[in-house]
N, C-alpha and C positions, 0 to 999 in steps of 0.2 A: 380660357382656351389659348389666347394669345401668349400669356405668360408661360403656359405649359410648352407651347411650341418653341418659344425662345429658349427655354431651358433644354429642350430636346436638341435644338441646333447647337447650343453651347457644349453639351455633352458630346455630341457627334463631332464637332470641330476639334475638341480636345483629344478625342479618341483617334481622329484622323492624324493629327500631328504626332501623337505617340506612336501610332502604327507605322508611319513612315520610318521613324528611327528604329523600330523593332525589326522591320524587314531589312533595313540597310545594315544594321549591325550583324545580323545573321549572315548576310551575303559577304560582308567584309571579313568576318572571322573565317568562314569556310574557304574563301579564295586566298586570303592573305596567308593563312597558315598552311594551305596546300602549297603555295608558292615558296614557303620556308622549308618545305620538305617533309611535312607531317603526313603520315599514312592515313587512310580513311578511318580506321578504328580510333586513332589518336585524335582526329578531328571530331569524331562523334563524341569522344569522352570530354571534349571541351564544353559540350552542351549538357553534360550529365547533371550538374548542379542547377543549370537553367531550368531543366524540366523537373528535377526533384523538388526544388524549392517552389516551383509552380504548384505542385500537389499540396504542399504544406500551406502555401498562401491561400489557395482556394478553400481549403478546409477551414482556416481561421479567418479569412478575409470577410466572409459573409457574416460571421458573428461580430467581428469588429465594426463592419459597416452598419449593422443594426444598432450598435451601441454608440458609435461616435459620428455616424453620418457617412453616406456614400461619397459626398464631395470631398471629405477629408481623406478618405481612402484613395480616391483618384489623385489627389495632390501629393500624397505620400508616394504613390507609384511614380509620378512624374519626377519627383525629386530623386528617388532611387535610380531611375533610368539615367538622369543627368550625371549622377555620381558614377554609374557603371561606364558610361561613355568616356568620362574624363579619366577614369582609372586606366583605361587602355591606351591613353596618350603618353604613357611613360616610355623611356627609351626601350628599343627592341630587346636589349639584353635582359631587361627585367621581365619580359613576357614569358615566364615559365608556365608550364601547364597548370600548376596549382593557382598561380596568380590569375590567369585567364579564367579558370573555373570559378574563382571567387567573384570576379567581375560579372561573369555570366549568371552566377547565383543572384546577384543584385538585380540584374536585368530580368531574370525569370520572375522574381518577386514583384518587380515593378509592372511587368506585362500583365500578370494575372490580377493584381490589384486594380489596374486600370480597366481591364476587360470586364471583370466582375461588376465593378461599380457602374460602368457605362450600360451594360445590358440589364442589370437590375434597375437602374435609374429610369429606363424607358417605361417600365411598368407603372411607375409613379406618375408619369405625365400623359399617358394615353387616356383621353376622355372616355369614360364608360358610363353605362346606365345601370341603375339599380345599386345594389350593395357593393361598395368598392372592395370589400374583403372576400367577395364570393369568387369562386374559381370559375364559374360559368360566365355570368354577364350576358350582354346582348350579342346577337350575331354580328351586329354592326360594330360593336366594340371589339369583338374577337377579330373581325376582318381588319379593322384599323390597327390593332395590336400586331397582327401578322405583317402588315405592310411596314409599320414602323420598325419592328425588329429586323425584318428582311432588309430594309434600307440601311439600317445601322450596320448589320453584319456584312451585307454585300459591299457597301461603300468602304468598310474597314478593310476587307480583303483586296478590293481594287487598289486601295492606298498602300497595302502591304506589298502588292506587286510593284507599285511605283517605288517603294522602298528598296526592293531588290535591285531595280534599275539604278536608283540613286546610289546604293552601296557600290555596285560594280563600276558605275561611271566615276564616282568620287575617288575610288581606289586608283583608277587609271589617271585621274586628273590631278588631284592634290595629295595623293598618298594616304596611307592608313591613318596617321595621326591628324592630318588636316581634315579628313572626312569626319572623324569623330568630333572635332571641335565645332565644325559647322552644324552637325546634328544636335549637339548639346545646346548651342545658341538658339536654334530654332525651337527646341522643346521648352527652353526657358521662357520664351515669349508666350507660348501656348499656356504654360503654367500660370503666368501672370493674368492672362485674359480670363481663364476659367475661374481663378481665385476671386476675381472681382465680380463676375456675373452670376455664379451659381448660388442658390440659397444655402445658407450655412448649415441648416438642419436637415438637408435632403437625405431621406432614407433612414433617419434615426427613429427607432421605435419608441412608442410612448411608455412602454414598460421595460424593466430590466430583462435582458435576454440571457437565459442560463447557458453556460458553456456547453452542456450536454446537447443543446439544441442544434449544434453544428452537424450532428449525424442525422440524416434523413430517416424518418419513420414511415415514409410512404413507399409501398411496393412499386408504385408507378415511377416515382423519382429514382428509386434504386435500380430498377431494370433499365430505365432510359439512360441512366448514368453508366451502367455496365456496357450497354450497346455503344455509347459514345466512346468509351475506352478503346474498344476494338475498331471502331470506325476511324478514329484519328491515328491509331497505331498502324492501321492498314495504309494510310496515306504516307506517313512519315517513314515507314520502313524502307521505302525506296526513294522518297522525295527529298529527304534532308541531306544525306551524304552521298548515297549511291548514285543518284542521277546527276548532280552537278560534277562529281568527280569523273563519272563515265563520259560526260560531254567534253571535259577538258582532256582526259587521258586517251579516250578511244575515238572520239569524233574530231579532236583537234580544235575545239572552239576556244576563242579568247575569253578572258574574264568579262569583257564588256558584252560579248555575245551571250554568255551564260546568264549574266545579270539581266540583259534585255529579254531573253526568252522567258525566264522565270517571272519577270515583271509582266509581260504580256499574258502569260498563263494565269497568274493570280488576278490580274485586272479582269480578264474574261470570266474567271471563276466568280469574282465579286459581282460582276454585272449580272450573271445568271442568278446568283443568290438574291440580289435586289429585285430581280424580275420573277422570282419563284412564286409569289402569290398569284400573279396572272397566269404563269405557265401551268400551275397545278389546277387552277380553276378550269382551264381548258382540257387538261389531261385526265385528272383523277379526283378533282374536288379538293376541299380544304384538307390540311394535314390531319392525320389521325394515327393511332398506334399501328394499324395494319399497313398503312402506306409506307412508313419508314422501313418495315421489314421487306416489303416487295422491292423497294428501290435498292436496298442493301444487297439482295440476291442478284439483281440485275448488275449492280456495280461489281460484284465478285467475278463476273465473267470477263470484265475488261482486262485485268492483268493477265489472265490466261490467253486472251486474244493477242496481247502484245508479245507474250512469250512465243506463241505460234508464229507471228509475223517475223520475230527476230531469228527464228530457226528456219525460216523459209528463204526464198530468194528475193523477198521484198527489200527495198532500201532500208538500211538500219535507221537513218535519220528520219525518213518518212514514217516508219513504224513507231518510233519514239514520239515524234511530234503529233502524229494523228491519234495514237493511242492515248497520249496524255490529254489531248483536247477532249476526247470522249470521256475519259475518266473524270476530268475536271467538271464537265457539264453535269454528269449524274451525281457526282459527289456533292456539288454545290446545292442541288435541289434537296438531297437527303439532309445535308447539314442545316439548310435553312429551315426545313421542317422540324428538325431536332431543336434548334434554337427557339422556334416559336412554341413548341410544346412545353419546354421547361419553364418558360415565362408564363404561358397561359395557365398551366396547372398550379402555379404558385399564387397564394393570396398576397395582399400588400404587406402584411406583417411578416411573412416568412420569405418574401421573394429574394432578399439578399442571401439568406442562409441556404435556400434551395439552389439558387444559381451558383453560389460558392461551392456547394457539395458536388453539383453536376460538373462544374469545370475543374474540380479536383480530379474527377475521373478522366476528363478531357486531357489534363496535364499528364496523368499517369499513362494514358495511351501514347502521348507524344514522347514521353520518356522512354517507354518500351520501344517505340518505333525508331527513335533516334539512335539508341544503343545498338539495336538490331541492324539498322541501316549500315552502320560502319562495320559491324562484325560479319554480317552475312555477305556484304559486298566484297569484303576482303577475302572471304573463304569460298563463296559461291558465285560471285559476280552479280550483275544486275538481274539476271534471270532468277536467281535464288531469292532476291528481294521481292520480285513480282509474285513468286509462288507463295511466299509468306503473306504478302498483301491479300491475295485471294482467300487464304485460309482465315485471316483475321476478319474479312468481310462476311464470310459465311457464318462465322461465330456471332458477329454483330446482328446478322439477320435472324439467326435462331433465338438469340436473346430477345430481340424485338417482338417475336411471336408471343412472348410471355407477358407483354404489356397488357394490363387490364383495359377493358373498354372505357372510353372517355366518360360515358354516361354514369359509370359507377364510381368515379373519383369524388 
C-alpha cells in the first residue's frame, strides 16, 4: 500500500509539473500572437495540430503504453514538451504559422501521452479487493478509485489554471522567450525525478497486445467516448479563443488580467473536480450512466442563460464572470464522473488502451471546439460560440442516455 501511494504521488507530481507548462504555453501563444496582430481564426489554427495530433496520440498511446510501459510513455511526453517549448524560443522572425503549428503538434502529442499514462496509471495503484482484472471490485475499492481519480484530475486542472496565470505573468515579466526557457527548465527537473522514482515496467502487459486492440469493442466505452467528444467541444468552442479575445478586445482587460482570470477559473474548476466524490454523495450518489446525462442537460442551459444576460441590461462583465463560474461548477462535476467511469469500467489489462481510446475522443472534441471557437467568434461573436456550446451539450446528453446499465457491463 505504501509503495502504491508513493507511485501515485510521483505520477501526480509529474502530471502537475507538466500541466503547469501546458496551461502556460497555451496562454502564451494566445496572448503573444494576438499582440502580434493575428485574428481569432488564425490564432485558433495555431492549435490545429496540437489537437489533431492529440487524437492520433491517444489512439496509439494506449497501445504503446501496454507494450512498453506507462512510465516510458510519460517520459517521452515530457521530453517532447521540453522540445516544443524550446522550439518557440527562436527569433520572432522565424515564428511563422507552419513553424508554430509544428511546435504545437509536439506539445499536443506530449500532453496526451502524459495525461493518458497518468490516468491509466492510477488504476494500477488503487488497492482493490477480489480479482484485480474485474470491472466491478468492491464498493470500497470503487469509492477509493473515484477519490484518487478525482484528486488527480481536479489537482491537474487547478495546476493548469495556475499555468494560465504563470503564462500571462511570465509574458509580462520576462517576455515570450524568457518564459519558455523557464518552463522548459522546470519540466526537465520533473522528468529527472519521475525517471528515478517510477517502476520501469509500470503498465506493461504480460502478453503482446495486438494493434487492432486500440479500437474499443465495448458499446459502453464507445458511447461514453462519443459523449466526451461533445462535452469538451462544448467547453472549448467558446473557452479557447473566443473568450480570451473577447476579454481583451471588448472588455479592455490586460494580458495579466486575462491570465489571472483563467487561472482562478480553472483552479476553482479543479477544486470542484477533486471534491466531486463528496458532492455527488450528498446530491445524487455515486456516478453512473444516467447521472452524466442529467448533468449534461443541466449544463446545456448555462450558455443559453449567459446569452440572455448579455442581451439584457445586466453588466457584461458580471454576466461573463458569473455565467462562467456556474458553467465551470457543473462541467467539473460532469467531467469528474466521466473520468471515473472510463477508469472504473476498464480492467487492468485493457486500462491503457481504453483510456487512450476515450481521450482520443476527448482530443477530437477539443479540436472541433478550438477551430469552431475562432471561426464562430470571427463571424458570429461570443454569442454564436455560446449557442454552439449549448447544442453540443444537448448532443452529449442524448448520447449519454444510450449508455448501458453499469450492472450489465
